[in-house]
C-alpha positions in Angstrom: -40.0 -12.7 -10.4 -42.6 -10.0 -10.8 -42.4 -6.4 -9.9 -43.8 -7.0 -6.4 -41.6 -9.9 -5.7 -38.3 -7.9 -6.0 -39.1 -6.4 -2.6 -39.8 -9.6 -0.7 -36.3 -9.7 0.8 -37.3 -6.5 2.8 -40.4 -8.0 4.3 -38.9 -8.2 7.8 -38.7 -4.4 8.0 -42.5 -4.4 8.2 -42.6 -6.9 11.1 -42.6 -4.3 13.9 -45.6 -2.4 12.5 -47.4 -5.7 11.9 -46.8 -6.8 15.5 -47.9 -3.5 16.9 -51.1 -3.6 14.8 -51.8 -7.0 16.1 -51.3 -5.7 19.7 -53.9 -3.1 19.0 -56.4 -5.7 17.6 -55.7 -8.1 20.5 -56.4 -5.4 23.1 -59.8 -4.6 21.5 -60.9 -8.3 21.3 -60.0 -8.9 24.9 -62.0 -5.9 26.2 -65.5 -7.2 25.8 -67.8 -9.5 24.1 -69.6 -8.2 21.0 -72.5 -5.9 21.6 -73.9 -5.7 18.1 -74.2 -8.7 15.7 -75.4 -7.9 12.1 -76.3 -10.4 9.4 -74.4 -9.9 6.2 -75.7 -12.9 4.2 -77.1 -16.4 4.6 -75.9 -17.6 8.0 -73.0 -15.1 8.0 -72.5 -12.3 10.4 -70.3 -9.4 11.5 -69.9 -7.9 15.0 -69.0 -4.5 16.2 -65.7 -6.0 17.3 -64.8 -7.1 13.8 -65.4 -3.5 12.5 -63.6 -1.8 15.4 -60.5 -4.0 14.9 -60.5 -3.4 11.2 -60.7 0.3 11.5 -58.1 0.5 14.2 -55.6 -1.7 12.3 -56.2 0.0 9.0 -55.7 3.4 10.6 -52.5 2.4 12.4 -50.9 0.8 9.4 -51.8 3.7 7.1 -50.0 6.0 9.6 -46.9 3.7 9.7 -46.7 2.8 6.0 -49.0 5.0 3.9 -47.4 3.6 0.7 -48.9 0.1 1.3 -52.4 -0.8 0.3 -55.0 -2.5 2.5 -57.6 -5.3 2.1 -60.0 -6.0 5.0 -62.9 -8.5 5.2 -65.4 -6.0 6.5 -64.8 -2.6 4.8 -63.2 -3.4 1.5 -59.9 -2.8 -0.2 -57.6 -0.1 -1.5 -55.4 -0.7 -4.5 -52.1 -2.4 -3.9 -49.4 0.1 -3.0 -45.8 0.7 -3.8 -44.1 -2.5 -5.2 -47.5 -4.3 -5.2 -47.7 -4.5 -1.4 -50.9 -4.7 0.5 -51.9 -5.6 4.0 -54.6 -8.3 4.2 -56.7 -8.5 7.5 -59.3 -10.8 8.9 -60.3 -8.9 12.1 -62.0 -12.0 13.5 -61.6 -15.3 11.7 -64.2 -17.6 13.2 -66.8 -15.0 14.0 -69.6 -17.6 14.6 -67.4 -19.2 17.2 -66.6 -15.9 18.8 -70.2 -14.9 19.1 -71.0 -18.2 20.9 -68.0 -18.0 23.2 -66.3 -20.9 21.5 -62.5 -20.2 21.9 -61.6 -21.1 18.3 -61.3 -17.7 16.6 -58.3 -15.7 15.5 -57.0 -12.4 14.1 -55.1 -12.8 10.9 -52.9 -10.2 9.3 -50.6 -10.7 6.3 -48.4 -8.5 4.0 -48.9 -9.6 0.4 -46.7 -8.9 -2.6 -49.2 -9.1 -5.5 -50.8 -12.6 -4.9 -48.1 -14.0 -2.6 -48.0 -13.5 1.2 -44.5 -12.6 2.4 -45.3 -11.9 6.1 -48.0 -13.3 8.3 -49.2 -13.0 11.9 -52.1 -15.0 13.5 -53.2 -14.2 17.0 -55.3 -16.7 18.9 -56.6 -14.6 21.8 -58.2 -17.4 23.8 -54.9 -19.3 24.0 -52.8 -16.1 24.3 -50.7 -17.5 21.4 -49.3 -15.7 18.4 -47.9 -17.3 15.2 -45.7 -15.4 12.8 -43.6 -15.8 9.8 -41.5 -13.7 7.3 -40.5 -15.1 4.0 -37.1 -16.8 4.4 -37.0 -16.5 8.2 -39.0 -19.5 9.5 -42.2 -19.8 11.4 -42.7 -19.1 15.1 -45.2 -19.5 17.9 -44.1 -16.7 20.2 -40.3 -16.9 20.2 -40.2 -20.6 19.5 -39.7 -21.9 16.0 -42.3 -24.3 14.8 -42.4 -27.0 12.0 -45.0 -29.1 10.4 -45.3 -32.7 11.7 -43.6 -35.1 9.3 -46.5 -37.4 9.0 -46.2 -39.7 6.0 -49.5 -41.7 5.9 -53.1 -40.4 5.8 -54.1 -43.2 8.2 -51.9 -41.5 10.8 -53.1 -37.9 10.0 -55.5 -35.5 11.8 -57.0 -33.4 9.0 -58.9 -30.2 9.4 -61.7 -29.4 7.0 -63.0 -25.9 6.5 -66.6 -24.9 7.2 -69.4 -26.0 4.9 -70.5 -23.4 2.4 -73.4 -21.1 3.1 -75.2 -18.6 0.9 -75.7 -18.9 -2.9 -75.2 -22.4 -4.4 -74.3 -23.8 -0.9 -76.0 -27.1 -1.6 -73.9 -27.5 -4.8 -70.7 -26.4 -3.2 -71.2 -28.7 -0.3 -71.3 -31.8 -2.5 -67.5 -31.6 -2.7 -67.1 -31.0 1.0 -69.3 -34.0 1.8 -67.5 -36.2 -0.6 -64.1 -35.2 0.9 -65.5 -35.7 4.4 -66.6 -39.2 3.4 -63.2 -40.1 2.0 -61.4 -38.7 5.1 -63.7 -40.6 7.4 -62.6 -43.8 5.6 -58.9 -43.1 5.4 -57.7 -40.5 7.9 -56.9 -41.0 11.6 -59.3 -38.1 12.5 -61.2 -35.3 10.9 -61.8 -32.0 12.7 -63.8 -28.9 11.7 -62.5 -26.0 13.8 -64.4 -23.1 12.2 -61.4 -20.9 11.6 -59.1 -21.2 8.6 -56.4 -19.2 10.3 -56.3 -21.7 13.2 -56.4 -24.6 10.8 -53.2 -23.4 9.2 -51.5 -22.1 12.4 -52.0 -25.5 14.1 -50.8 -27.3 11.0 -47.6 -25.2 11.1 -47.3 -26.0 14.9 -47.5 -29.7 14.3 -50.8 -30.0 16.2 -52.6 -31.3 13.0 -51.3 -32.8 9.8 -53.2 -31.3 7.0 -55.8 -28.6 6.2 -58.4 -28.6 3.4 -60.2 -25.2 2.9 -62.6 -24.7 0.0 -63.7 -21.2 -1.0 -61.4 -19.4 1.5 -61.0 -15.6 0.8 -57.5 -14.0 0.9 -58.1 -12.6 4.4 -58.9 -16.1 5.6 -55.7 -17.8 4.5 -53.0 -15.2 3.6 -51.2 -15.2 6.9 -51.6 -18.9 7.4 -50.2 -19.8 4.0 -46.8 -18.0 4.7 -46.7 -19.5 8.2 -47.2 -23.0 6.9 -44.6 -22.6 4.1 -42.1 -21.2 6.5 -42.8 -24.2 8.9 -41.8 -26.6 6.1 -45.3 -27.4 4.7 -46.6 -27.3 1.2 -49.6 -25.2 0.2 -51.3 -25.8 -3.1 -54.8 -25.5 -4.7 -57.2 -28.4 -5.3 -55.5 -29.5 -8.4 -52.0 -29.4 -6.9 -50.8 -26.1 -8.4 -48.9 -23.6 -6.3 -51.4 -21.7 -4.1 -51.7 -17.9 -4.5 -54.3 -15.6 -3.1 -56.2 -16.0 -6.4 -56.7 -19.7 -5.7 -60.2 -21.0 -5.0 -59.1 -23.6 -2.5 -56.2 -24.0 0.0 -54.7 -27.5 0.5 -51.8 -27.6 3.1 -49.9 -30.5 4.5 -46.4 -31.9 5.0 -44.5 -32.6 1.8 -45.0 -36.4 2.0 -48.7 -36.2 2.8 -49.9 -33.5 0.4 -50.3 -36.0 -2.5 -52.5 -38.3 -0.4 -54.7 -35.3 0.6 -55.1 -34.3 -3.0 -56.2 -37.9 -3.8 -59.4 -37.5 -1.7 -60.5 -34.4 -3.5 -62.9 -34.9 -6.5 -62.1 -33.0 -9.7 -63.1 -30.3 -10.1 -63.3 -28.9 -6.6 -65.4 -25.9 -5.9 
């Protein structure tokens, strides 16, 4: 156990601040649709809502726990704080959906000890649902405990696949995604592309889907979802089956009996 991990038993003490920060973010995203949309790369964008949420959450958490670092998608990172702790926020996961009025977007906040999430909250505003987990305390939707579905065969599984790559080397990266999509089309019950990694993982934990395959996800995309899936009884690994950390390039999540079958559809190496 590393220096950061000796503090994971205390993760629940940060739950009230995390929940309050999510309340602040939720109030902002419900106020209005985005007024300003700015390109930040090839087919990637940020809205004024993303930035407003990140600044508000960062400011609130700095007030409550100044000893903890912060990583946000839109405005960068501070160094990990005391005991290697850092908040990791995606202010709007699924921005492309949000802009179009598609209700598949989420706010994702995690507390991370070095490269391991120890607390996570995912808010799905359009559904008025909130998923949460603290290491060792289980996973919840609201006040109700959730568990992954115990699906054992890929032929009975609904699998979510993360977005296709955009930007630099997108064509090369998408070869893997297309190959996986082809295999899943042949072998899985259904394949879905929701456009939000946070929802992919939250719905897996809730038993709505059976597996999630996310290539190239950033820490803010998956950190909260990883701890929620694990606390719901799921397995989260990288594309070669090693334990997932926030340094992993891919996120593969499923029930214990299904994860091996999911890994079988992924070409080696995955990008």
